[in-house]
PQR file of N, CA, C, O and H, with PARSE charges and radii, in Angstrom:
ATOM      1  N   MET A   1       0.849  -1.173   0.000 -0.4000 1.5000
ATOM      2  CA  MET A   1       0.000   0.000   0.000 -0.0000 2.0000
ATOM      3  C   MET A   1       0.901   1.244   0.000  0.5500 1.7000
ATOM      4  O   MET A   1       1.789   1.350   0.845 -0.5500 1.4000
ATOM      5  N   PRO A   2       0.690   2.183  -0.927 -0.5600 1.5000
ATOM      6  CA  PRO A   2       1.544   3.376  -0.997  0.2800 2.0000
ATOM      7  C   PRO A   2       1.257   4.339   0.153  0.5500 1.7000
ATOM      8  O   PRO A   2       0.138   4.409   0.659 -0.5500 1.4000
ATOM      9  N   ASN A   3       2.285   5.073   0.550 -0.4000 1.5000
ATOM     10  CA  ASN A   3       2.137   6.101   1.587 -0.0000 2.0000
ATOM     11  C   ASN A   3       1.795   7.431   0.936  0.5500 1.7000
ATOM     12  O   ASN A   3       2.288   7.742  -0.148 -0.5500 1.4000
ATOM     13  H   ASN A   3       3.195   5.016   0.139  0.4000 1.0000
ATOM     14  N   THR A   4       0.967   8.202   1.586 -0.4000 1.5000
ATOM     15  CA  THR A   4       0.624   9.534   1.118 -0.0000 2.0000
ATOM     16  C   THR A   4       1.306  10.545   2.020  0.5500 1.7000
ATOM     17  O   THR A   4       1.126  10.521   3.238 -0.5500 1.4000
ATOM     18  H   THR A   4       0.566   7.949   2.466  0.4000 1.0000
ATOM     19  N   VAL A   5       2.088  11.433   1.425 -0.4000 1.5000
ATOM     20  CA  VAL A   5       2.778  12.464   2.189 -0.0000 2.0000
ATOM     21  C   VAL A   5       1.904  13.713   2.185  0.5500 1.7000
ATOM     22  O   VAL A   5       1.668  14.315   1.137 -0.5500 1.4000
ATOM     23  H   VAL A   5       2.234  11.453   0.436  0.4000 1.0000
ATOM     24  N   LEU A   6       1.429  14.095   3.362 -0.4000 1.5000
ATOM     25  CA  LEU A   6       0.537  15.240   3.469 -0.0000 2.0000
ATOM     26  C   LEU A   6       1.285  16.545   3.705  0.5500 1.7000
ATOM     27  O   LEU A   6       0.721  17.623   3.513 -0.5500 1.4000
ATOM     28  H   LEU A   6       1.621  13.607   4.213  0.4000 1.0000
ATOM     29  N   GLY A   7       2.535  16.464   4.115 -0.4000 1.5000
ATOM     30  CA  GLY A   7       3.276  17.677   4.444 -0.0000 2.0000
ATOM     31  C   GLY A   7       2.870  18.178   5.822  0.5500 1.7000
ATOM     32  O   GLY A   7       2.338  17.421   6.635 -0.5500 1.4000
ATOM     33  H   GLY A   7       2.993  15.589   4.270  0.4000 1.0000
ATOM     34  N   LYS A   8       3.118  19.430   6.075 -0.4000 1.5000
ATOM     35  CA  LYS A   8       2.798  20.033   7.374 -0.0000 2.0000
ATOM     36  C   LYS A   8       1.290  20.220   7.486  0.5500 1.7000
ATOM     37  O   LYS A   8       0.676  20.859   6.632 -0.5500 1.4000
ATOM     38  H   LYS A   8       3.550  20.045   5.415  0.4000 1.0000
ATOM     39  N   VAL A   9       0.692  19.662   8.540 -0.4000 1.5000
ATOM     40  CA  VAL A   9      -0.772  19.694   8.656 -0.0000 2.0000
ATOM     41  C   VAL A   9      -1.266  20.331   9.955  0.5500 1.7000
ATOM     42  O   VAL A   9      -2.470  20.368  10.207 -0.5500 1.4000
ATOM     43  H   VAL A   9       1.190  19.143   9.233  0.4000 1.0000
ATOM     44  N   SER A  10      -0.342  20.833  10.781 -0.4000 1.5000
ATOM     45  CA  SER A  10      -0.778  21.469  12.018 -0.0000 2.0000
ATOM     46  C   SER A  10       0.051  22.718  12.294  0.5500 1.7000
ATOM     47  O   SER A  10       1.137  22.894  11.743 -0.5500 1.4000
ATOM     48  H   SER A  10       0.636  20.803  10.577  0.4000 1.0000
ATOM     49  N   LEU A  11      -0.479  23.579  13.155 -0.4000 1.5000
ATOM     50  CA  LEU A  11       0.216  24.810  13.510 -0.0000 2.0000
ATOM     51  C   LEU A  11       1.473  24.502  14.318  0.5500 1.7000
ATOM     52  O   LEU A  11       1.512  23.556  15.105 -0.5500 1.4000
ATOM     53  H   LEU A  11      -1.362  23.436  13.603  0.4000 1.0000
ATOM     54  N   THR A  12       2.498  25.325  14.102 -0.4000 1.5000
ATOM     55  CA  THR A  12       3.737  25.204  14.860 -0.0000 2.0000
ATOM     56  C   THR A  12       3.948  26.499  15.636  0.5500 1.7000
ATOM     57  O   THR A  12       4.282  27.517  15.031 -0.5500 1.4000
ATOM     58  H   THR A  12       2.467  26.094  13.463  0.4000 1.0000
ATOM     59  N   PRO A  13       3.765  26.495  16.946 -0.5600 1.5000
ATOM     60  CA  PRO A  13       3.985  27.705  17.746  0.2800 2.0000
ATOM     61  C   PRO A  13       5.460  28.128  17.666  0.5500 1.7000
ATOM     62  O   PRO A  13       6.357  27.330  17.936 -0.5500 1.4000
ATOM     63  N   MET A  14       5.695  29.389  17.294 -0.4000 1.5000
ATOM     64  CA  MET A  14       7.058  29.902  17.127 -0.0000 2.0000
ATOM     65  C   MET A  14       7.398  31.022  18.105  0.5500 1.7000
ATOM     66  O   MET A  14       8.496  31.575  18.050 -0.5500 1.4000
ATOM     67  H   MET A  14       4.965  30.037  17.075  0.4000 1.0000
ATOM     68  N   GLY A  15       6.469  31.363  18.999 -0.4000 1.5000
ATOM     69  CA  GLY A  15       6.734  32.426  19.963 -0.0000 2.0000
ATOM     70  C   GLY A  15       6.521  33.799  19.355  0.5500 1.7000
ATOM     71  O   GLY A  15       5.761  33.963  18.401 -0.5500 1.4000
ATOM     72  H   GLY A  15       5.577  30.913  19.043  0.4000 1.0000
ATOM     73  N   ALA A  16       7.205  34.781  19.923 -0.4000 1.5000
ATOM     74  CA  ALA A  16       7.067  36.168  19.463 -0.0000 2.0000
ATOM     75  C   ALA A  16       7.696  36.335  18.081  0.5500 1.7000
ATOM     76  O   ALA A  16       8.731  35.737  17.783 -0.5500 1.4000
ATOM     77  H   ALA A  16       7.822  34.647  20.698  0.4000 1.0000
ATOM     78  N   TYR A  17       7.066  37.147  17.251 -0.4000 1.5000
ATOM     79  CA  TYR A  17       7.576  37.426  15.904 -0.0000 2.0000
ATOM     80  C   TYR A  17       8.968  38.029  15.964  0.5500 1.7000
ATOM     81  O   TYR A  17       9.243  38.895  16.794 -0.5500 1.4000
ATOM     82  H   TYR A  17       6.226  37.632  17.493  0.4000 1.0000
ATOM     83  N   ASN A  18       9.843  37.566  15.083 -0.4000 1.5000
ATOM     84  CA  ASN A  18      11.192  38.089  14.947 -0.0000 2.0000
ATOM     85  C   ASN A  18      11.459  38.265  13.455  0.5500 1.7000
ATOM     86  O   ASN A  18      11.396  37.295  12.699 -0.5500 1.4000
ATOM     87  H   ASN A  18       9.620  36.862  14.409  0.4000 1.0000
ATOM     88  N   ALA A  19      11.755  39.481  13.028 -0.4000 1.5000
ATOM     89  CA  ALA A  19      11.951  39.776  11.609 -0.0000 2.0000
ATOM     90  C   ALA A  19      13.099  38.980  10.993  0.5500 1.7000
ATOM     91  O   ALA A  19      13.136  38.797   9.776 -0.5500 1.4000
ATOM     92  H   ALA A  19      11.806  40.268  13.642  0.4000 1.0000
ATOM     93  N   GLU A  20      14.026  38.509  11.804 -0.4000 1.5000
ATOM     94  CA  GLU A  20      15.181  37.764  11.280 -0.0000 2.0000
ATOM     95  C   GLU A  20      14.912  36.263  11.130  0.5500 1.7000
ATOM     96  O   GLU A  20      15.733  35.542  10.563 -0.5500 1.4000
ATOM     97  H   GLU A  20      13.996  38.658  12.793  0.4000 1.0000
ATOM     98  N   THR A  21      13.779  35.793  11.629 -0.4000 1.5000
ATOM     99  CA  THR A  21      13.441  34.379  11.557 -0.0000 2.0000
ATOM    100  C   THR A  21      12.712  34.076  10.250  0.5500 1.7000
ATOM    101  O   THR A  21      11.851  34.843   9.819 -0.5500 1.4000
ATOM    102  H   THR A  21      13.111  36.379  12.090  0.4000 1.0000
ATOM    103  N   ALA A  22      13.059  32.961   9.628 -0.4000 1.5000
ATOM    104  CA  ALA A  22      12.338  32.494   8.438 -0.0000 2.0000
ATOM    105  C   ALA A  22      11.179  31.609   8.901  0.5500 1.7000
ATOM    106  O   ALA A  22      11.395  30.628   9.613 -0.5500 1.4000
ATOM    107  H   ALA A  22      13.758  32.337   9.978  0.4000 1.0000
ATOM    108  N   TYR A  23       9.959  31.950   8.501 -0.4000 1.5000
ATOM    109  CA  TYR A  23       8.768  31.197   8.873 -0.0000 2.0000
ATOM    110  C   TYR A  23       8.246  30.427   7.662  0.5500 1.7000
ATOM    111  O   TYR A  23       8.421  30.846   6.517 -0.5500 1.4000
ATOM    112  H   TYR A  23       9.784  32.746   7.923  0.4000 1.0000
ATOM    113  N   THR A  24       7.607  29.302   7.937 -0.4000 1.5000
ATOM    114  CA  THR A  24       6.982  28.518   6.880 -0.0000 2.0000
ATOM    115  C   THR A  24       5.471  28.499   7.113  0.5500 1.7000
ATOM    116  O   THR A  24       4.990  28.874   8.182 -0.5500 1.4000
ATOM    117  H   THR A  24       7.465  28.962   8.867  0.4000 1.0000
ATOM    118  N   ALA A  25       4.748  28.065   6.111 -0.4000 1.5000
ATOM    119  CA  ALA A  25       3.289  28.006   6.221 -0.0000 2.0000
ATOM    120  C   ALA A  25       2.882  27.237   7.474  0.5500 1.7000
ATOM    121  O   ALA A  25       3.459  26.198   7.793 -0.5500 1.4000
ATOM    122  H   ALA A  25       5.139  27.761   5.243  0.4000 1.0000
ATOM    123  N   LEU A  26       1.898  27.753   8.169 -0.4000 1.5000
ATOM    124  CA  LEU A  26       1.313  27.214   9.390 -0.0000 2.0000
ATOM    125  C   LEU A  26       2.150  27.463  10.644  0.5500 1.7000
ATOM    126  O   LEU A  26       1.864  26.897  11.699 -0.5500 1.4000
ATOM    127  H   LEU A  26       1.429  28.598   7.910  0.4000 1.0000
ATOM    128  N   ASP A  27       3.182  28.307  10.539 -0.4000 1.5000
ATOM    129  CA  ASP A  27       3.870  28.753  11.750 -0.0000 2.0000
ATOM    130  C   ASP A  27       3.003  29.808  12.428  0.5500 1.7000
ATOM    131  O   ASP A  27       2.422  30.661  11.757 -0.5500 1.4000
ATOM    132  H   ASP A  27       3.414  28.767   9.681  0.4000 1.0000
ATOM    133  N   LEU A  28       2.915  29.753  13.736 -0.4000 1.5000
ATOM    134  CA  LEU A  28       2.089  30.658  14.528 -0.0000 2.0000
ATOM    135  C   LEU A  28       2.998  31.568  15.345  0.5500 1.7000
ATOM    136  O   LEU A  28       3.874  31.093  16.067 -0.5500 1.4000
ATOM    137  H   LEU A  28       3.386  29.060  14.281  0.4000 1.0000
ATOM    138  N   VAL A  29       2.783  32.894  15.228 -0.4000 1.5000
ATOM    139  CA  VAL A  29       3.593  33.857  15.980 -0.0000 2.0000
ATOM    140  C   VAL A  29       2.696  34.822  16.738  0.5500 1.7000
ATOM    141  O   VAL A  29       1.537  35.033  16.383 -0.5500 1.4000
ATOM    142  H   VAL A  29       2.071  33.279  14.641  0.4000 1.0000
ATOM    143  N   GLY A  30       3.261  35.401  17.790 -0.4000 1.5000
ATOM    144  CA  GLY A  30       2.593  36.468  18.514 -0.0000 2.0000
ATOM    145  C   GLY A  30       3.178  37.797  18.081  0.5500 1.7000
ATOM    146  O   GLY A  30       4.392  37.926  17.928 -0.5500 1.4000
ATOM    147  H   GLY A  30       4.203  35.229  18.079  0.4000 1.0000
ATOM    148  N   TYR A  31       2.309  38.795  17.879 -0.4000 1.5000
ATOM    149  CA  TYR A  31       2.781  40.117  17.471 -0.0000 2.0000
ATOM    150  C   TYR A  31       1.798  41.177  17.966  0.5500 1.7000
ATOM    151  O   TYR A  31       0.608  41.116  17.654 -0.5500 1.4000
ATOM    152  H   TYR A  31       1.322  38.689  18.003  0.4000 1.0000
ATOM    153  N   ASN A  32       2.286  42.134  18.724 -0.4000 1.5000
ATOM    154  CA  ASN A  32       1.452  43.232  19.260 -0.0000 2.0000
ATOM    155  C   ASN A  32       0.197  42.724  19.961  0.5500 1.7000
ATOM    156  O   ASN A  32      -0.867  43.329  19.833 -0.5500 1.4000
ATOM    157  H   ASN A  32       3.252  42.184  18.977  0.4000 1.0000
ATOM    158  N   GLY A  33       0.307  41.633  20.694 -0.4000 1.5000
ATOM    159  CA  GLY A  33      -0.816  41.120  21.459 -0.0000 2.0000
ATOM    160  C   GLY A  33      -1.749  40.203  20.696  0.5500 1.7000
ATOM    161  O   GLY A  33      -2.697  39.674  21.276 -0.5500 1.4000
ATOM    162  H   GLY A  33       1.172  41.142  20.798  0.4000 1.0000
ATOM    163  N   GLY A  34      -1.506  39.998  19.401 -0.4000 1.5000
ATOM    164  CA  GLY A  34      -2.356  39.127  18.596 -0.0000 2.0000
ATOM    165  C   GLY A  34      -1.612  37.886  18.169  0.5500 1.7000
ATOM    166  O   GLY A  34      -0.406  37.776  18.391 -0.5500 1.4000
ATOM    167  H   GLY A  34      -0.736  40.428  18.929  0.4000 1.0000
ATOM    168  N   GLY A  35      -2.313  36.949  17.559 -0.4000 1.5000
ATOM    169  CA  GLY A  35      -1.705  35.726  17.045 -0.0000 2.0000
ATOM    170  C   GLY A  35      -1.897  35.653  15.543  0.5500 1.7000
ATOM    171  O   GLY A  35      -3.001  35.880  15.048 -0.5500 1.4000
ATOM    172  H   GLY A  35      -3.293  37.038  17.378  0.4000 1.0000
ATOM    173  N   TYR A  36      -0.832  35.337  14.808 -0.4000 1.5000
ATOM    174  CA  TYR A  36      -0.864  35.305  13.349 -0.0000 2.0000
ATOM    175  C   TYR A  36      -0.322  33.984  12.831  0.5500 1.7000
ATOM    176  O   TYR A  36       0.599  33.411  13.414 -0.5500 1.4000
ATOM    177  H   TYR A  36       0.064  35.152  15.210  0.4000 1.0000
ATOM    178  N   ILE A  37      -0.899  33.499  11.727 -0.4000 1.5000
ATOM    179  CA  ILE A  37      -0.457  32.273  11.078 -0.0000 2.0000
ATOM    180  C   ILE A  37       0.202  32.649   9.751  0.5500 1.7000
ATOM    181  O   ILE A  37      -0.368  33.400   8.959 -0.5500 1.4000
ATOM    182  H   ILE A  37      -1.647  33.964  11.253  0.4000 1.0000
ATOM    183  N   ALA A  38       1.411  32.119   9.513 -0.4000 1.5000
ATOM    184  CA  ALA A  38       2.070  32.311   8.217 -0.0000 2.0000
ATOM    185  C   ALA A  38       1.322  31.497   7.167  0.5500 1.7000
ATOM    186  O   ALA A  38       1.013  30.326   7.390 -0.5500 1.4000
ATOM    187  H   ALA A  38       1.873  31.508  10.157  0.4000 1.0000
ATOM    188  N   LEU A  39       1.033  32.114   6.027 -0.4000 1.5000
ATOM    189  CA  LEU A  39       0.322  31.432   4.949 -0.0000 2.0000
ATOM    190  C   LEU A  39       1.270  30.871   3.892  0.5500 1.7000
ATOM    191  O   LEU A  39       0.866  30.068   3.051 -0.5500 1.4000
ATOM    192  H   LEU A  39       1.284  33.065   5.847  0.4000 1.0000
ATOM    193  N   GLN A  40       2.529  31.297   3.939 -0.4000 1.5000
ATOM    194  CA  GLN A  40       3.549  30.817   3.018 -0.0000 2.0000
ATOM    195  C   GLN A  40       4.909  31.052   3.662  0.5500 1.7000
ATOM    196  O   GLN A  40       4.976  31.579   4.773 -0.5500 1.4000
ATOM    197  H   GLN A  40       2.857  31.949   4.622  0.4000 1.0000
ATOM    198  N   ASN A  41       5.982  30.678   2.998 -0.4000 1.5000
ATOM    199  CA  ASN A  41       7.315  30.971   3.518 -0.0000 2.0000
ATOM    200  C   ASN A  41       7.494  32.479   3.525  0.5500 1.7000
ATOM    201  O   ASN A  41       7.269  33.143   2.513 -0.5500 1.4000
ATOM    202  H   ASN A  41       5.927  30.250   2.096  0.4000 1.0000
ATOM    203  N   VAL A  42       7.901  33.021   4.668 -0.4000 1.5000
ATOM    204  CA  VAL A  42       8.002  34.473   4.811 -0.0000 2.0000
ATOM    205  C   VAL A  42       9.114  34.814   5.805  0.5500 1.7000
ATOM    206  O   VAL A  42       9.314  34.116   6.799 -0.5500 1.4000
ATOM    207  H   VAL A  42       8.084  32.482   5.491  0.4000 1.0000
ATOM    208  N   GLN A  43       9.829  35.900   5.514 -0.4000 1.5000
ATOM    209  CA  GLN A  43      10.852  36.411   6.425 -0.0000 2.0000
ATOM    210  C   GLN A  43      10.920  37.920   6.257  0.5500 1.7000
ATOM    211  O   GLN A  43      10.964  38.429   5.137 -0.5500 1.4000
ATOM    212  H   GLN A  43       9.666  36.466   4.706  0.4000 1.0000
ATOM    213  N   GLY A  44      10.928  38.633   7.383 -0.4000 1.5000
ATOM    214  CA  GLY A  44      11.051  40.077   7.355 -0.0000 2.0000
ATOM    215  C   GLY A  44       9.783  40.819   6.974  0.5500 1.7000
ATOM    216  O   GLY A  44       9.828  42.025   6.731 -0.5500 1.4000
ATOM    217  H   GLY A  44      10.892  38.219   8.293  0.4000 1.0000
ATOM    218  N   VAL A  45       8.656  40.127   6.916 -0.4000 1.5000
ATOM    219  CA  VAL A  45       7.366  40.752   6.611 -0.0000 2.0000
ATOM    220  C   VAL A  45       6.567  40.798   7.902  0.5500 1.7000
ATOM    221  O   VAL A  45       6.184  39.757   8.436 -0.5500 1.4000
ATOM    222  H   VAL A  45       8.620  39.147   7.113  0.4000 1.0000
ATOM    223  N   THR A  46       6.314  41.998   8.405 -0.4000 1.5000
ATOM    224  CA  THR A  46       5.594  42.173   9.666 -0.0000 2.0000
ATOM    225  C   THR A  46       4.196  41.570   9.570  0.5500 1.7000
ATOM    226  O   THR A  46       3.489  41.802   8.590 -0.5500 1.4000
ATOM    227  H   THR A  46       6.625  42.843   7.971  0.4000 1.0000
ATOM    228  N   PRO A  47       3.791  40.797  10.579 -0.5600 1.5000
ATOM    229  CA  PRO A  47       2.459  40.185  10.550  0.2800 2.0000
ATOM    230  C   PRO A  47       1.329  41.224  10.531  0.5500 1.7000
ATOM    231  O   PRO A  47       1.203  42.048  11.438 -0.5500 1.4000
ATOM    232  N   VAL A  48       0.533  41.161   9.497 -0.4000 1.5000
ATOM    233  CA  VAL A  48      -0.740  41.881   9.375 -0.0000 2.0000
ATOM    234  C   VAL A  48      -1.690  40.925   8.656  0.5500 1.7000
ATOM    235  O   VAL A  48      -1.242  40.029   7.941 -0.5500 1.4000
ATOM    236  H   VAL A  48       0.636  40.492   8.761  0.4000 1.0000
ATOM    237  N   ASP A  49      -2.959  41.103   8.836 -0.4000 1.5000
ATOM    238  CA  ASP A  49      -3.950  40.212   8.229 -0.0000 2.0000
ATOM    239  C   ASP A  49      -4.119  40.572   6.755  0.5500 1.7000
ATOM    240  O   ASP A  49      -5.129  41.159   6.365 -0.5500 1.4000
ATOM    241  H   ASP A  49      -3.323  41.830   9.418  0.4000 1.0000
ATOM    242  N   ASP A  50      -3.107  40.210   5.924 -0.4000 1.5000
ATOM    243  CA  ASP A  50      -3.144  40.593   4.512 -0.0000 2.0000
ATOM    244  C   ASP A  50      -3.662  39.484   3.597  0.5500 1.7000
ATOM    245  O   ASP A  50      -3.901  39.727   2.414 -0.5500 1.4000
ATOM    246  H   ASP A  50      -2.287  39.734   6.241  0.4000 1.0000
ATOM    247  N   GLY A  51      -3.837  38.282   4.120 -0.4000 1.5000
ATOM    248  CA  GLY A  51      -4.353  37.182   3.319 -0.0000 2.0000
ATOM    249  C   GLY A  51      -3.354  36.629   2.313  0.5500 1.7000
ATOM    250  O   GLY A  51      -3.685  35.728   1.543 -0.5500 1.4000
ATOM    251  H   GLY A  51      -3.642  38.084   5.080  0.4000 1.0000
ATOM    252  N   ILE A  52      -2.142  37.158   2.311 -0.4000 1.5000
ATOM    253  CA  ILE A  52      -1.109  36.685   1.397 -0.0000 2.0000
ATOM    254  C   ILE A  52       0.024  36.037   2.190  0.5500 1.7000
ATOM    255  O   ILE A  52       0.392  34.888   1.943 -0.5500 1.4000
ATOM    256  H   ILE A  52      -1.873  37.890   2.936  0.4000 1.0000
ATOM    257  N   ASN A  53       0.569  36.787   3.143 -0.4000 1.5000
ATOM    258  CA  ASN A  53       1.669  36.290   3.967 -0.0000 2.0000
ATOM    259  C   ASN A  53       1.213  35.827   5.341  0.5500 1.7000
ATOM    260  O   ASN A  53       1.720  34.839   5.873 -0.5500 1.4000
ATOM    261  H   ASN A  53       0.270  37.720   3.343  0.4000 1.0000
ATOM    262  N   TRP A  54       0.255  36.546   5.912 -0.4000 1.5000
ATOM    263  CA  TRP A  54      -0.198  36.282   7.281 -0.0000 2.0000
ATOM    264  C   TRP A  54      -1.720  36.308   7.370  0.5500 1.7000
ATOM    265  O   TRP A  54      -2.400  36.986   6.600 -0.5500 1.4000
ATOM    266  H   TRP A  54      -0.157  37.348   5.480  0.4000 1.0000
ATOM    267  N   MET A  55      -2.234  35.538   8.343 -0.4000 1.5000
ATOM    268  CA  MET A  55      -3.668  35.563   8.664 -0.0000 2.0000
ATOM    269  C   MET A  55      -3.793  35.751  10.171  0.5500 1.7000
ATOM    270  O   MET A  55      -3.109  35.088  10.951 -0.5500 1.4000
ATOM    271  H   MET A  55      -1.681  34.988   8.969  0.4000 1.0000
ATOM    272  N   LEU A  56      -4.673  36.662  10.569 -0.4000 1.5000
ATOM    273  CA  LEU A  56      -4.925  36.909  11.991 -0.0000 2.0000
ATOM    274  C   LEU A  56      -5.705  35.733  12.567  0.5500 1.7000
ATOM    275  O   LEU A  56      -6.768  35.374  12.061 -0.5500 1.4000
ATOM    276  H   LEU A  56      -5.229  37.200   9.936  0.4000 1.0000
ATOM    277  N   LEU A  57      -5.167  35.138  13.629 -0.4000 1.5000
ATOM    278  CA  LEU A  57      -5.847  34.039  14.304 -0.0000 2.0000
ATOM    279  C   LEU A  57      -6.578  34.531  15.542  0.5500 1.7000
ATOM    280  O   LEU A  57      -7.713  34.130  15.797 -0.5500 1.4000
ATOM    281  H   LEU A  57      -4.303  35.430  14.039  0.4000 1.0000
ATOM    282  N   ALA A  58      -5.932  35.399  16.310 -0.4000 1.5000
ATOM    283  CA  ALA A  58      -6.522  35.927  17.540 -0.0000 2.0000
ATOM    284  C   ALA A  58      -6.163  37.411  17.649  0.5500 1.7000
ATOM    285  O   ALA A  58      -4.989  37.782  17.670 -0.5500 1.4000
ATOM    286  H   ALA A  58      -5.010  35.725  16.102  0.4000 1.0000
ATOM    287  N   ALA A  59      -7.193  38.244  17.717 -0.4000 1.5000
ATOM    288  CA  ALA A  59      -6.978  39.683  17.800 -0.0000 2.0000
ATOM    289  C   ALA A  59      -6.500  40.054  19.207  0.5500 1.7000
ATOM    290  O   ALA A  59      -6.811  39.364  20.178 -0.5500 1.4000
ATOM    291  H   ALA A  59      -8.146  37.943  17.700  0.4000 1.0000
ATOM    292  N   PRO A  60      -5.738  41.156  19.306 -0.5600 1.5000
ATOM    293  CA  PRO A  60      -5.318  41.622  20.621  0.2800 2.0000
ATOM    294  C   PRO A  60      -6.530  41.979  21.484  0.5500 1.7000
ATOM    295  O   PRO A  60      -7.534  42.482  20.981 -0.5500 1.4000
ATOM    296  N   GLY A  61      -6.425  41.714  22.777 -0.4000 1.5000
ATOM    297  CA  GLY A  61      -7.489  42.070  23.687 -0.0000 2.0000
ATOM    298  C   GLY A  61      -7.306  43.484  24.210  0.5500 1.7000
ATOM    299  O   GLY A  61      -6.252  44.091  24.019 -0.5500 1.4000
ATOM    300  H   GLY A  61      -5.609  41.305  23.185  0.4000 1.0000
ATOM    301  N   GLU A  62      -8.311  44.000  24.857 -0.4000 1.5000
ATOM    302  CA  GLU A  62      -8.239  45.338  25.455 -0.0000 2.0000
ATOM    303  C   GLU A  62      -7.576  45.270  26.818  0.5500 1.7000
ATOM    304  O   GLU A  62      -7.782  44.320  27.574 -0.5500 1.4000
ATOM    305  H   GLU A  62      -9.167  43.508  25.013  0.4000 1.0000
ATOM    306  N   SER A  63      -6.781  46.279  27.123 -0.4000 1.5000
ATOM    307  CA  SER A  63      -6.175  46.368  28.437 -0.0000 2.0000
ATOM    308  C   SER A  63      -7.202  46.834  29.451  0.5500 1.7000
ATOM    309  O   SER A  63      -8.067  47.650  29.133 -0.5500 1.4000
ATOM    310  H   SER A  63      -6.614  47.050  26.509  0.4000 1.0000
ATOM    311  N   ILE A  64      -7.112  46.320  30.673 -0.4000 1.5000
ATOM    312  CA  ILE A  64      -8.058  46.724  31.726 -0.0000 2.0000
ATOM    313  C   ILE A  64      -7.382  47.711  32.637  0.5500 1.7000
ATOM    314  O   ILE A  64      -7.992  48.185  33.595 -0.5500 1.4000
ATOM    315  H   ILE A  64      -6.410  45.657  30.931  0.4000 1.0000
TER
END
C-alpha cells in the first residue's frame, strides 16, 4: 500500500515574531498582542492580516 505524504498539517507555535526568523506556512507567531499564522514561507514581513503572507488568528485584547 503506498504512503501519502501530506506535508505540514498542524500549527507550529514559534513564539514572538522576529523579523530575522524564516517562517513557513502554518507557523504561529505572537505580534502586538495578537496571534498570526504564516500562509507561506516568509521572512522580514511584519504580521498583518493581509491574506497573502499572514492571517490573523486571535486579535489583541483590550487592556483593563
